[in-house]
A tleap script that builds the chain and sets N, CA, C and O, in Angstrom:
source leaprc.protein.ff14SB
mol = sequence {
  NMET ILE PRO ALA LYS LYS GLU LYS LYS THR
  PHE VAL ALA ASN HIE LEU LEU LYS LYS ILE
  GLN LYS ILE ASN THR LYS THR GLU LYS GLU
  ILE ILE LYS THR TRP SER ARG ALA SER THR
  ILE ILE PRO ILE MET ILE GLY HIE THR ILE
  ALA VAL HIE THR GLY ARG GLU HIE LEU PRO
  ILE TYR ILE ASN LYS TYR MET LEU GLY HIE
  LYS LEU GLY GLU PHE ALA PRO THR VAL ASN
  PHE LEU LYS HIE THR LYS LYS ASP GLU LYS
  SER LYS ASN ASP GLU LYS SER LYS LYS THR
  ASN LYS SER GLU GLN LYS VAL LYS ARG ILE
  ASN LYS CLYS
}
set mol.1.N position { 32.478 132.939 76.829 }
set mol.1.CA position { 33.944 134.032 75.785 }
set mol.1.C position { 35.078 133.857 76.743 }
set mol.1.O position { 35.150 133.858 77.972 }
set mol.2.N position { 35.866 133.720 75.858 }
set mol.2.CA position { 37.385 133.444 77.468 }
set mol.2.C position { 37.485 135.535 76.430 }
set mol.2.O position { 37.323 135.973 75.291 }
set mol.3.N position { 37.909 136.190 78.086 }
set mol.3.CA position { 38.574 137.574 77.212 }
set mol.3.C position { 39.801 137.115 76.109 }
set mol.3.O position { 40.393 136.116 75.701 }
set mol.4.N position { 39.726 138.757 75.917 }
set mol.4.CA position { 41.415 138.627 75.038 }
set mol.4.C position { 42.839 139.061 76.146 }
set mol.4.O position { 42.902 140.068 76.852 }
set mol.5.N position { 43.461 138.412 76.072 }
set mol.5.CA position { 45.071 138.930 76.614 }
set mol.5.C position { 45.476 139.819 76.553 }
set mol.5.O position { 45.997 140.136 75.483 }
set mol.6.N position { 45.474 140.551 77.431 }
set mol.6.CA position { 46.315 141.970 77.141 }
set mol.6.C position { 47.570 142.028 77.142 }
set mol.6.O position { 48.276 141.353 77.892 }
set mol.7.N position { 47.918 142.702 76.445 }
set mol.7.CA position { 49.880 142.900 76.028 }
set mol.7.C position { 50.746 142.096 76.959 }
set mol.7.O position { 50.846 142.217 78.180 }
set mol.8.N position { 51.339 141.268 76.170 }
set mol.8.CA position { 52.449 140.429 77.488 }
set mol.8.C position { 53.428 141.715 77.842 }
set mol.8.O position { 53.535 142.813 77.295 }
set mol.9.N position { 54.287 140.961 79.301 }
set mol.9.CA position { 55.145 141.808 79.627 }
set mol.9.C position { 56.299 141.447 79.285 }
set mol.9.O position { 56.584 140.256 79.411 }
set mol.10.N position { 57.309 142.408 78.742 }
set mol.10.CA position { 58.389 141.366 78.694 }
set mol.10.C position { 59.241 141.249 79.309 }
set mol.10.O position { 59.327 142.057 80.233 }
set mol.11.N position { 60.192 140.351 79.190 }
set mol.11.CA position { 60.918 139.617 80.078 }
set mol.11.C position { 62.351 140.020 79.984 }
set mol.11.O position { 62.952 140.102 78.913 }
set mol.12.N position { 62.949 140.304 81.326 }
set mol.12.CA position { 64.414 141.008 80.830 }
set mol.12.C position { 64.602 140.245 82.417 }
set mol.12.O position { 63.588 140.220 83.115 }
set mol.13.N position { 66.136 139.509 83.091 }
set mol.13.CA position { 66.803 139.108 83.778 }
set mol.13.C position { 66.883 140.302 84.569 }
set mol.13.O position { 67.402 141.348 84.180 }
set mol.14.N position { 66.324 140.109 85.751 }
set mol.14.CA position { 66.705 140.973 87.106 }
set mol.14.C position { 68.465 141.707 86.842 }
set mol.14.O position { 68.551 142.903 86.567 }
set mol.15.N position { 69.678 140.880 86.961 }
set mol.15.CA position { 70.811 140.809 87.524 }
set mol.15.C position { 71.477 141.752 86.131 }
set mol.15.O position { 72.467 142.469 86.278 }
set mol.16.N position { 70.762 141.610 84.815 }
set mol.16.CA position { 71.223 142.061 83.435 }
set mol.16.C position { 70.541 143.727 83.498 }
set mol.16.O position { 71.148 144.662 82.976 }
set mol.17.N position { 69.448 143.881 84.084 }
set mol.17.CA position { 69.041 145.024 84.050 }
set mol.17.C position { 69.823 146.078 84.774 }
set mol.17.O position { 70.404 147.035 84.262 }
set mol.18.N position { 69.726 145.653 86.463 }
set mol.18.CA position { 71.155 146.158 87.406 }
set mol.18.C position { 72.406 146.457 86.689 }
set mol.18.O position { 72.732 147.642 86.768 }
set mol.19.N position { 73.144 145.746 86.053 }
set mol.19.CA position { 74.100 145.411 85.596 }
set mol.19.C position { 74.177 147.433 84.297 }
set mol.19.O position { 74.809 148.485 84.395 }
set mol.20.N position { 73.193 146.906 83.376 }
set mol.20.CA position { 72.837 147.873 82.418 }
set mol.20.C position { 72.437 149.583 83.163 }
set mol.20.O position { 73.195 150.532 82.965 }
set mol.21.N position { 71.456 149.684 83.804 }
set mol.21.CA position { 71.440 150.972 84.648 }
set mol.21.C position { 73.053 151.115 85.491 }
set mol.21.O position { 73.734 152.136 85.395 }
set mol.22.N position { 73.310 150.374 85.985 }
set mol.22.CA position { 75.082 150.936 86.617 }
set mol.22.C position { 76.113 151.365 85.637 }
set mol.22.O position { 76.831 152.320 85.935 }
set mol.23.N position { 76.288 150.650 84.293 }
set mol.23.CA position { 76.604 151.342 83.466 }
set mol.23.C position { 76.113 152.768 83.260 }
set mol.23.O position { 76.780 153.768 83.523 }
set mol.24.N position { 74.726 152.759 82.700 }
set mol.24.CA position { 74.555 153.701 82.160 }
set mol.24.C position { 74.587 155.227 83.137 }
set mol.24.O position { 74.193 156.306 82.696 }
set mol.25.N position { 75.036 155.056 84.258 }
set mol.25.CA position { 75.521 156.049 85.236 }
set mol.25.C position { 77.074 156.386 84.952 }
set mol.25.O position { 77.373 157.579 84.909 }
set mol.26.N position { 77.971 155.527 84.777 }
set mol.26.CA position { 79.065 156.227 84.290 }
set mol.26.C position { 79.251 156.140 82.892 }
set mol.26.O position { 78.484 155.495 82.176 }
set mol.27.N position { 80.695 157.052 82.270 }
set mol.27.CA position { 80.548 157.094 81.300 }
set mol.27.C position { 81.541 156.755 79.944 }
set mol.27.O position { 81.731 157.316 78.865 }
set mol.28.N position { 82.240 155.108 80.833 }
set mol.28.CA position { 82.221 154.248 80.185 }
set mol.28.C position { 81.507 152.979 79.985 }
set mol.28.O position { 80.851 152.348 80.814 }
set mol.29.N position { 81.810 152.628 78.392 }
set mol.29.CA position { 80.907 151.248 78.215 }
set mol.29.C position { 81.503 150.584 78.744 }
set mol.29.O position { 82.540 151.083 79.181 }
set mol.30.N position { 81.301 149.309 79.002 }
set mol.30.CA position { 81.736 147.558 79.256 }
set mol.30.C position { 81.117 146.821 78.195 }
set mol.30.O position { 79.969 147.017 77.797 }
set mol.31.N position { 81.755 146.138 77.839 }
set mol.31.CA position { 80.946 144.542 77.579 }
set mol.31.C position { 80.061 144.030 79.213 }
set mol.31.O position { 80.390 144.086 80.398 }
set mol.32.N position { 79.079 143.644 78.626 }
set mol.32.CA position { 77.856 142.733 79.630 }
set mol.32.C position { 77.860 141.760 79.517 }
set mol.32.O position { 76.947 141.447 78.753 }
set mol.33.N position { 78.764 140.389 80.072 }
set mol.33.CA position { 78.239 138.963 80.157 }
set mol.33.C position { 76.798 138.503 80.505 }
set mol.33.O position { 76.195 139.323 81.197 }
set mol.34.N position { 76.298 137.691 80.274 }
set mol.34.CA position { 74.799 137.459 80.419 }
set mol.34.C position { 74.978 136.050 79.685 }
set mol.34.O position { 75.723 135.896 78.717 }
set mol.35.N position { 73.995 134.767 80.421 }
set mol.35.CA position { 73.783 133.505 80.649 }
set mol.35.C position { 72.454 133.774 79.967 }
set mol.35.O position { 71.920 132.765 79.506 }
set mol.36.N position { 71.712 135.086 79.782 }
set mol.36.CA position { 70.164 135.391 80.050 }
set mol.36.C position { 69.636 135.199 78.623 }
set mol.36.O position { 68.894 136.107 78.250 }
set mol.37.N position { 69.881 134.118 77.661 }
set mol.37.CA position { 68.940 134.422 76.469 }
set mol.37.C position { 67.902 134.505 75.771 }
set mol.37.O position { 67.558 134.629 74.595 }
set mol.38.N position { 67.233 134.346 77.391 }
set mol.38.CA position { 65.725 134.285 77.393 }
set mol.38.C position { 65.160 136.076 76.900 }
set mol.38.O position { 64.310 136.488 76.110 }
set mol.39.N position { 65.985 136.649 77.690 }
set mol.39.CA position { 66.065 138.662 77.952 }
set mol.39.C position { 65.100 139.416 76.686 }
set mol.39.O position { 65.781 140.298 76.162 }
set mol.40.N position { 64.429 139.367 76.380 }
set mol.40.CA position { 64.146 140.331 75.521 }
set mol.40.C position { 64.640 141.764 75.735 }
set mol.40.O position { 64.397 142.270 76.830 }
set mol.41.N position { 65.369 142.548 74.727 }
set mol.41.CA position { 66.234 143.403 74.335 }
set mol.41.C position { 64.974 145.026 74.619 }
set mol.41.O position { 63.950 145.022 73.936 }
set mol.42.N position { 65.142 145.903 75.336 }
set mol.42.CA position { 64.064 147.169 75.641 }
set mol.42.C position { 65.371 148.308 75.684 }
set mol.42.O position { 66.569 148.210 75.949 }
set mol.43.N position { 64.591 149.281 75.330 }
set mol.43.CA position { 65.245 150.598 74.577 }
set mol.43.C position { 66.403 150.700 75.747 }
set mol.43.O position { 67.401 151.261 75.296 }
set mol.44.N position { 66.499 150.424 76.723 }
set mol.44.CA position { 67.452 151.197 77.634 }
set mol.44.C position { 68.758 150.491 77.583 }
set mol.44.O position { 69.698 150.757 78.332 }
set mol.45.N position { 68.772 149.206 76.286 }
set mol.45.CA position { 70.344 148.704 76.242 }
set mol.45.C position { 70.409 149.223 74.730 }
set mol.45.O position { 71.349 148.637 74.193 }
set mol.46.N position { 69.774 150.102 73.824 }
set mol.46.CA position { 70.640 150.423 73.209 }
set mol.46.C position { 71.846 150.950 72.894 }
set mol.46.O position { 71.825 152.038 73.470 }
set mol.47.N position { 72.644 150.875 72.466 }
set mol.47.CA position { 73.972 151.209 72.395 }
set mol.47.C position { 75.209 150.433 73.468 }
set mol.47.O position { 76.395 150.625 73.735 }
set mol.48.N position { 74.260 149.587 73.817 }
set mol.48.CA position { 75.291 148.870 74.696 }
set mol.48.C position { 75.689 147.376 74.044 }
set mol.48.O position { 74.790 146.815 73.418 }
set mol.49.N position { 76.814 146.789 74.142 }
set mol.49.CA position { 77.715 145.554 74.281 }
set mol.49.C position { 77.537 144.206 74.934 }
set mol.49.O position { 78.299 143.881 75.844 }
set mol.50.N position { 76.758 143.555 74.603 }
set mol.50.CA position { 76.111 142.691 75.507 }
set mol.50.C position { 76.388 141.264 75.084 }
set mol.50.O position { 75.671 140.958 74.131 }
set mol.51.N position { 77.331 140.122 75.546 }
set mol.51.CA position { 78.068 139.378 75.527 }
set mol.51.C position { 77.357 137.672 76.025 }
set mol.51.O position { 77.597 136.970 77.008 }
set mol.52.N position { 76.327 137.449 74.723 }
set mol.52.CA position { 75.358 136.740 75.145 }
set mol.52.C position { 76.214 135.081 75.163 }
set mol.52.O position { 77.231 134.859 74.505 }
set mol.53.N position { 75.535 134.067 76.054 }
set mol.53.CA position { 76.769 132.595 76.254 }
set mol.53.C position { 75.813 131.908 75.064 }
set mol.53.O position { 74.584 131.892 74.994 }
set mol.54.N position { 76.476 131.535 74.459 }
set mol.54.CA position { 76.230 130.584 73.403 }
set mol.54.C position { 76.073 129.052 73.881 }
set mol.54.O position { 75.707 128.210 73.061 }
set mol.55.N position { 76.351 128.705 75.194 }
set mol.55.CA position { 76.654 126.831 75.505 }
set mol.55.C position { 78.036 126.882 75.593 }
set mol.55.O position { 78.378 126.178 76.544 }
set mol.56.N position { 79.366 127.589 74.825 }
set mol.56.CA position { 80.366 127.222 74.951 }
set mol.56.C position { 81.185 128.805 74.843 }
set mol.56.O position { 82.346 128.837 75.253 }
set mol.57.N position { 80.710 129.792 74.421 }
set mol.57.CA position { 81.955 130.873 75.096 }
set mol.57.C position { 80.581 132.023 74.970 }
set mol.57.O position { 79.396 131.692 74.938 }
set mol.58.N position { 81.018 133.159 74.924 }
set mol.58.CA position { 80.048 134.551 75.252 }
set mol.58.C position { 80.376 135.245 73.785 }
set mol.58.O position { 81.424 135.570 73.226 }
set mol.59.N position { 78.939 135.315 73.423 }
set mol.59.CA position { 79.592 136.166 71.715 }
set mol.59.C position { 79.054 137.593 72.121 }
set mol.59.O position { 78.040 137.703 72.810 }
set mol.60.N position { 79.829 138.773 71.634 }
set mol.60.CA position { 79.854 140.187 72.203 }
set mol.60.C position { 78.481 140.591 70.937 }
set mol.60.O position { 78.715 139.832 69.997 }
set mol.61.N position { 77.592 141.195 70.693 }
set mol.61.CA position { 76.566 141.588 70.120 }
set mol.61.C position { 76.054 143.021 70.232 }
set mol.61.O position { 75.202 143.120 71.116 }
set mol.62.N position { 76.298 144.046 69.656 }
set mol.62.CA position { 76.136 145.607 69.764 }
set mol.62.C position { 74.881 145.769 69.514 }
set mol.62.O position { 74.551 145.326 68.414 }
set mol.63.N position { 73.851 146.358 70.282 }
set mol.63.CA position { 72.728 146.504 70.127 }
set mol.63.C position { 71.997 147.633 70.022 }
set mol.63.O position { 71.869 148.493 70.893 }
set mol.64.N position { 71.347 147.614 68.555 }
set mol.64.CA position { 71.395 148.802 68.141 }
set mol.64.C position { 69.203 148.498 68.359 }
set mol.64.O position { 68.764 147.485 68.904 }
set mol.65.N position { 68.164 149.764 67.721 }
set mol.65.CA position { 67.329 150.064 67.596 }
set mol.65.C position { 66.792 148.744 66.899 }
set mol.65.O position { 66.211 147.991 67.681 }
set mol.66.N position { 66.849 148.430 65.937 }
set mol.66.CA position { 66.599 147.449 65.075 }
set mol.66.C position { 65.798 146.387 66.216 }
set mol.66.O position { 64.681 145.872 66.273 }
set mol.67.N position { 66.956 146.377 67.021 }
set mol.67.CA position { 66.582 144.643 67.631 }
set mol.67.C position { 65.604 144.576 68.613 }
set mol.67.O position { 65.266 143.455 68.991 }
set mol.68.N position { 64.930 145.851 69.244 }
set mol.68.CA position { 63.793 145.819 69.616 }
set mol.68.C position { 63.024 145.065 70.015 }
set mol.68.O position { 62.206 144.763 69.146 }
set mol.69.N position { 62.814 144.400 71.313 }
set mol.69.CA position { 61.472 143.690 71.294 }
set mol.69.C position { 62.267 141.957 70.993 }
set mol.69.O position { 61.639 140.917 71.194 }
set mol.70.N position { 63.525 141.989 70.558 }
set mol.70.CA position { 63.548 140.154 69.808 }
set mol.70.C position { 64.109 139.957 71.301 }
set mol.70.O position { 64.099 140.847 72.152 }
set mol.71.N position { 64.627 138.580 71.500 }
set mol.71.CA position { 65.203 137.934 72.165 }
set mol.71.C position { 66.423 137.887 72.044 }
set mol.71.O position { 66.871 137.673 70.918 }
set mol.72.N position { 67.360 138.080 73.202 }
set mol.72.CA position { 69.212 138.123 73.049 }
set mol.72.C position { 69.542 136.917 72.395 }
set mol.72.O position { 70.695 136.810 71.978 }
set mol.73.N position { 68.596 135.812 72.196 }
set mol.73.CA position { 69.344 134.652 72.246 }
set mol.73.C position { 69.582 134.201 70.559 }
set mol.73.O position { 70.401 133.510 69.955 }
set mol.74.N position { 68.229 135.110 70.154 }
set mol.74.CA position { 68.101 135.237 68.546 }
set mol.74.C position { 69.422 135.171 67.745 }
set mol.74.O position { 69.650 134.541 66.712 }
set mol.75.N position { 70.542 136.268 68.731 }
set mol.75.CA position { 71.600 136.820 67.705 }
set mol.75.C position { 72.481 136.333 68.185 }
set mol.75.O position { 73.396 137.146 68.316 }
set mol.76.N position { 72.840 134.848 68.740 }
set mol.76.CA position { 73.721 134.349 69.428 }
set mol.76.C position { 73.181 132.971 69.038 }
set mol.76.O position { 72.457 132.302 69.775 }
set mol.77.N position { 73.673 132.530 67.580 }
set mol.77.CA position { 73.342 130.594 67.793 }
set mol.77.C position { 74.377 129.564 68.447 }
set mol.77.O position { 75.566 129.817 68.641 }
set mol.78.N position { 73.794 128.474 68.728 }
set mol.78.CA position { 74.444 127.708 69.613 }
set mol.78.C position { 74.583 126.605 68.833 }
set mol.78.O position { 74.918 125.561 69.393 }
set mol.79.N position { 74.348 126.614 67.340 }
set mol.79.CA position { 75.122 125.308 66.383 }
set mol.79.C position { 75.529 126.323 65.587 }
set mol.79.O position { 74.879 127.293 65.195 }
set mol.80.N position { 77.399 125.831 65.241 }
set mol.80.CA position { 77.381 126.168 63.852 }
set mol.80.C position { 78.093 124.772 62.616 }
set mol.80.O position { 79.041 123.991 62.527 }
set mol.81.N position { 76.997 125.146 61.957 }
set mol.81.CA position { 77.066 123.750 61.060 }
set mol.81.C position { 77.937 124.268 59.692 }
set mol.81.O position { 77.895 125.309 59.035 }
set mol.82.N position { 78.896 122.800 59.569 }
set mol.82.CA position { 79.953 123.055 58.865 }
set mol.82.C position { 79.271 122.045 57.760 }
set mol.82.O position { 78.311 121.280 57.858 }
set mol.83.N position { 80.493 122.470 56.254 }
set mol.83.CA position { 79.679 121.196 55.568 }
set mol.83.C position { 79.846 120.083 55.499 }
set mol.83.O position { 79.274 120.285 54.428 }
set mol.84.N position { 80.041 119.097 55.534 }
set mol.84.CA position { 79.965 117.839 55.547 }
set mol.84.C position { 81.798 117.338 54.588 }
set mol.84.O position { 82.158 117.557 53.432 }
set mol.85.N position { 82.319 116.830 55.431 }
set mol.85.CA position { 83.999 116.634 54.777 }
set mol.85.C position { 83.475 115.269 53.776 }
set mol.85.O position { 82.486 114.537 53.809 }
set mol.86.N position { 84.645 115.355 52.926 }
set mol.86.CA position { 84.254 114.575 51.893 }
set mol.86.C position { 84.811 112.774 51.942 }
set mol.86.O position { 84.755 111.805 51.185 }
set mol.87.N position { 85.291 113.053 53.185 }
set mol.87.CA position { 85.600 110.936 53.637 }
set mol.87.C position { 84.375 110.781 54.745 }
set mol.87.O position { 84.417 109.802 55.491 }
set mol.88.N position { 83.397 111.630 54.853 }
set mol.88.CA position { 82.202 111.667 55.765 }
set mol.88.C position { 81.187 110.424 55.614 }
set mol.88.O position { 80.076 110.586 55.109 }
set mol.89.N position { 81.534 109.452 55.979 }
set mol.89.CA position { 81.128 107.879 55.201 }
set mol.89.C position { 79.281 108.500 55.320 }
set mol.89.O position { 78.653 108.504 54.261 }
set mol.90.N position { 78.618 108.937 56.505 }
set mol.90.CA position { 77.204 109.051 56.747 }
set mol.90.C position { 76.375 109.969 55.354 }
set mol.90.O position { 75.217 109.699 55.034 }
set mol.91.N position { 76.977 110.762 54.838 }
set mol.91.CA position { 76.932 111.633 54.045 }
set mol.91.C position { 76.947 110.817 52.891 }
set mol.91.O position { 76.038 110.868 52.062 }
set mol.92.N position { 78.060 109.963 52.771 }
set mol.92.CA position { 77.801 109.325 51.659 }
set mol.92.C position { 76.992 108.044 50.986 }
set mol.92.O position { 76.705 107.799 49.814 }
set mol.93.N position { 76.726 107.272 52.325 }
set mol.93.CA position { 75.244 106.454 52.737 }
set mol.93.C position { 74.141 107.095 52.566 }
set mol.93.O position { 73.203 106.472 52.067 }
set mol.94.N position { 73.949 108.641 52.969 }
set mol.94.CA position { 72.678 108.921 52.748 }
set mol.94.C position { 72.295 109.103 51.574 }
set mol.94.O position { 71.072 109.158 51.441 }
set mol.95.N position { 73.097 109.253 50.390 }
set mol.95.CA position { 73.395 110.012 49.223 }
set mol.95.C position { 72.286 108.938 48.434 }
set mol.95.O position { 71.175 109.056 47.917 }
set mol.96.N position { 73.537 107.526 48.725 }
set mol.96.CA position { 73.296 106.091 47.956 }
set mol.96.C position { 71.882 105.931 48.207 }
set mol.96.O position { 71.017 105.887 47.332 }
set mol.97.N position { 71.678 105.838 49.600 }
set mol.97.CA position { 70.372 105.207 50.113 }
set mol.97.C position { 68.993 106.207 49.253 }
set mol.97.O position { 67.985 105.683 48.778 }
set mol.98.N position { 69.333 107.891 49.230 }
set mol.98.CA position { 68.910 108.153 48.248 }
set mol.98.C position { 68.492 107.812 46.858 }
set mol.98.O position { 67.408 108.144 46.379 }
set mol.99.N position { 69.255 107.247 46.345 }
set mol.99.CA position { 69.303 107.441 44.639 }
set mol.99.C position { 68.591 106.120 44.691 }
set mol.99.O position { 67.726 105.952 43.831 }
set mol.100.N position { 68.844 104.980 45.707 }
set mol.100.CA position { 68.192 103.895 45.528 }
set mol.100.C position { 66.643 103.947 45.689 }
set mol.100.O position { 65.697 103.423 45.101 }
set mol.101.N position { 66.782 104.764 46.690 }
set mol.101.CA position { 65.148 104.720 47.340 }
set mol.101.C position { 64.524 105.600 45.693 }
set mol.101.O position { 63.433 105.128 45.374 }
set mol.102.N position { 64.969 106.588 44.805 }
set mol.102.CA position { 64.437 107.177 43.296 }
set mol.102.C position { 64.268 106.143 42.611 }
set mol.102.O position { 63.245 106.053 41.933 }
set mol.103.N position { 65.417 104.901 42.616 }
set mol.103.CA position { 65.086 104.353 41.251 }
set mol.103.C position { 64.262 103.381 41.592 }
set mol.103.O position { 63.631 102.858 40.674 }
set mol.104.N position { 64.009 102.792 43.258 }
set mol.104.CA position { 62.980 102.005 43.514 }
set mol.104.C position { 61.967 102.631 42.996 }
set mol.104.O position { 61.494 102.056 42.015 }
set mol.105.N position { 61.282 103.949 43.408 }
set mol.105.CA position { 59.994 104.471 43.162 }
set mol.105.C position { 59.965 104.374 41.581 }
set mol.105.O position { 58.785 104.268 41.246 }
set mol.106.N position { 60.847 104.368 40.419 }
set mol.106.CA position { 60.479 104.310 39.211 }
set mol.106.C position { 60.331 103.209 39.145 }
set mol.106.O position { 59.343 103.010 38.437 }
set mol.107.N position { 60.852 102.094 39.564 }
set mol.107.CA position { 60.457 100.921 39.330 }
set mol.107.C position { 59.180 100.616 39.896 }
set mol.107.O position { 58.572 100.124 38.945 }
set mol.108.N position { 58.346 100.617 40.974 }
set mol.108.CA position { 57.444 100.766 41.309 }
set mol.108.C position { 56.381 101.521 40.398 }
set mol.108.O position { 55.312 100.955 40.172 }
set mol.109.N position { 56.608 102.635 39.929 }
set mol.109.CA position { 56.122 103.633 38.756 }
set mol.109.C position { 55.563 102.618 37.886 }
set mol.109.O position { 54.385 102.286 37.763 }
set mol.110.N position { 56.880 102.060 37.140 }
set mol.110.CA position { 56.474 101.264 36.010 }
set mol.110.C position { 55.814 100.400 36.056 }
set mol.110.O position { 54.879 100.267 35.266 }
set mol.111.N position { 56.153 99.357 37.197 }
set mol.111.CA position { 54.974 98.415 37.409 }
set mol.111.C position { 53.972 98.418 37.585 }
set mol.111.O position { 53.288 97.464 37.215 }
set mol.112.N position { 53.397 99.554 38.267 }
set mol.112.CA position { 51.500 99.749 38.338 }
set mol.112.C position { 51.295 99.715 37.163 }
set mol.112.O position { 50.446 98.868 36.884 }
set mol.113.N position { 51.953 100.626 35.734 }
set mol.113.CA position { 51.032 100.838 34.924 }
set mol.113.C position { 51.275 99.507 33.780 }
set mol.113.O position { 50.529 99.383 32.810 }
savepdb mol mol.pdb
quit
Protein backbone atom coordinates (compact mmCIF):
# COMPACT_ATOMS: atom_id res chain seq x y z
CA UNK A 1 0.00 0.00 0.00
CA UNK A 2 1.25 3.46 -0.90
CA UNK A 3 1.26 5.89 2.02
CA UNK A 4 -0.86 9.02 1.65
CA UNK A 5 1.01 12.18 0.74
CA UNK A 6 1.41 14.86 3.31
CA UNK A 7 0.15 18.32 2.47
CA UNK A 8 2.06 19.88 -0.41
CA UNK A 9 4.44 22.69 0.40
CA UNK A 10 3.63 25.94 -1.33
CA UNK A 11 6.10 27.32 -3.85
CA UNK A 12 7.06 30.98 -3.59
CA UNK A 13 10.11 32.31 -5.44
CA UNK A 14 12.87 33.37 -3.03
CA UNK A 15 13.44 36.72 -4.71
CA UNK A 16 9.73 37.52 -4.40
CA UNK A 17 9.70 36.65 -0.68
CA UNK A 18 12.74 38.85 -0.06
CA UNK A 19 11.16 41.80 -1.89
CA UNK A 20 7.91 41.46 0.09
CA UNK A 21 9.74 41.22 3.42
CA UNK A 22 11.81 44.30 2.54
CA UNK A 23 8.68 46.29 1.63
CA UNK A 24 6.90 45.16 4.82
CA UNK A 25 9.58 46.94 6.87
CA UNK A 26 8.90 50.22 5.02
CA UNK A 27 5.81 52.37 5.49
CA UNK A 28 5.37 53.01 1.77
CA UNK A 29 4.00 50.30 -0.49
CA UNK A 30 5.56 49.78 -3.90
CA UNK A 31 4.56 47.71 -6.90
CA UNK A 32 6.64 44.54 -7.04
CA UNK A 33 7.53 43.26 -10.52
CA UNK A 34 7.85 39.50 -10.95
CA UNK A 35 8.18 36.93 -13.70
CA UNK A 36 7.28 34.11 -11.31
CA UNK A 37 3.74 33.13 -12.34
CA UNK A 38 4.04 29.81 -10.49
CA UNK A 39 4.41 31.41 -7.04
CA UNK A 40 1.56 30.71 -4.63
CA UNK A 41 -0.14 33.62 -2.87
CA UNK A 42 0.55 33.50 0.89
CA UNK A 43 -0.74 35.65 3.78
CA UNK A 44 2.23 38.07 3.90
CA UNK A 45 1.37 39.15 0.32
CA UNK A 46 -2.09 40.47 1.26
CA UNK A 47 -2.40 44.20 0.64
CA UNK A 48 0.50 44.39 -1.81
CA UNK A 49 0.32 45.09 -5.52
CA UNK A 50 2.35 42.62 -7.55
CA UNK A 51 2.94 43.15 -11.28
CA UNK A 52 2.89 39.69 -12.90
CA UNK A 53 4.49 39.17 -16.32
CA UNK A 54 2.06 38.09 -19.06
CA UNK A 55 4.68 37.47 -21.72
CA UNK A 56 4.38 40.96 -23.12
CA UNK A 57 3.88 43.27 -20.12
CA UNK A 58 3.54 43.31 -16.35
CA UNK A 59 -0.08 43.31 -15.17
CA UNK A 60 -0.50 44.85 -11.69
CA UNK A 61 -2.63 42.72 -9.35
CA UNK A 62 -3.79 43.84 -5.90
CA UNK A 63 -3.66 40.83 -3.56
CA UNK A 64 -6.61 40.27 -1.21
CA UNK A 65 -7.55 37.50 1.24
CA UNK A 66 -9.72 35.65 -1.28
CA UNK A 67 -6.68 34.96 -3.49
CA UNK A 68 -4.83 32.90 -0.85
CA UNK A 69 -3.63 29.54 -2.14
CA UNK A 70 -3.96 30.49 -5.81
CA UNK A 71 -1.04 31.03 -8.18
CA UNK A 72 -0.07 34.52 -9.37
CA UNK A 73 -0.36 33.40 -13.00
CA UNK A 74 -4.08 32.66 -12.58
CA UNK A 75 -4.81 36.38 -12.36
CA UNK A 76 -2.71 37.48 -15.34
CA UNK A 77 -4.03 36.01 -18.62
CA UNK A 78 -1.39 35.49 -21.30
CA UNK A 79 -3.75 35.44 -24.29
CA UNK A 80 -6.51 37.98 -24.91
CA UNK A 81 -9.04 36.68 -27.44
CA UNK A 82 -10.66 39.30 -29.63
CA UNK A 83 -13.67 38.69 -31.87
CA UNK A 84 -13.13 37.55 -35.42
CA UNK A 85 -13.30 40.45 -37.81
CA UNK A 86 -15.91 40.52 -40.56
CA UNK A 87 -13.15 40.27 -43.15
CA UNK A 88 -11.57 37.23 -41.50
CA UNK A 89 -11.58 34.52 -44.18
CA UNK A 90 -10.68 31.67 -41.84
CA UNK A 91 -13.76 32.13 -39.68
CA UNK A 92 -15.97 32.38 -42.78
CA UNK A 93 -14.51 29.18 -44.19
CA UNK A 94 -15.02 27.39 -40.88
CA UNK A 95 -18.68 28.40 -40.80
CA UNK A 96 -19.19 27.23 -44.40
CA UNK A 97 -17.57 23.87 -43.69
CA UNK A 98 -19.76 23.38 -40.61
CA UNK A 99 -22.88 24.08 -42.67
CA UNK A 100 -21.85 21.65 -45.41
CA UNK A 101 -21.01 18.98 -42.83
CA UNK A 102 -24.46 19.33 -41.27
CA UNK A 103 -26.17 19.07 -44.66
CA UNK A 104 -24.05 16.01 -45.53
CA UNK A 105 -25.06 14.39 -42.23
CA UNK A 106 -28.74 14.98 -43.01
CA UNK A 107 -28.32 13.39 -46.45
CA UNK A 108 -26.59 10.36 -44.89
CA UNK A 109 -29.41 9.96 -42.36
CA UNK A 110 -32.03 10.11 -45.10
CA UNK A 111 -30.12 7.60 -47.25
CA UNK A 112 -29.83 5.17 -44.33
CA UNK A 113 -33.60 5.08 -43.89
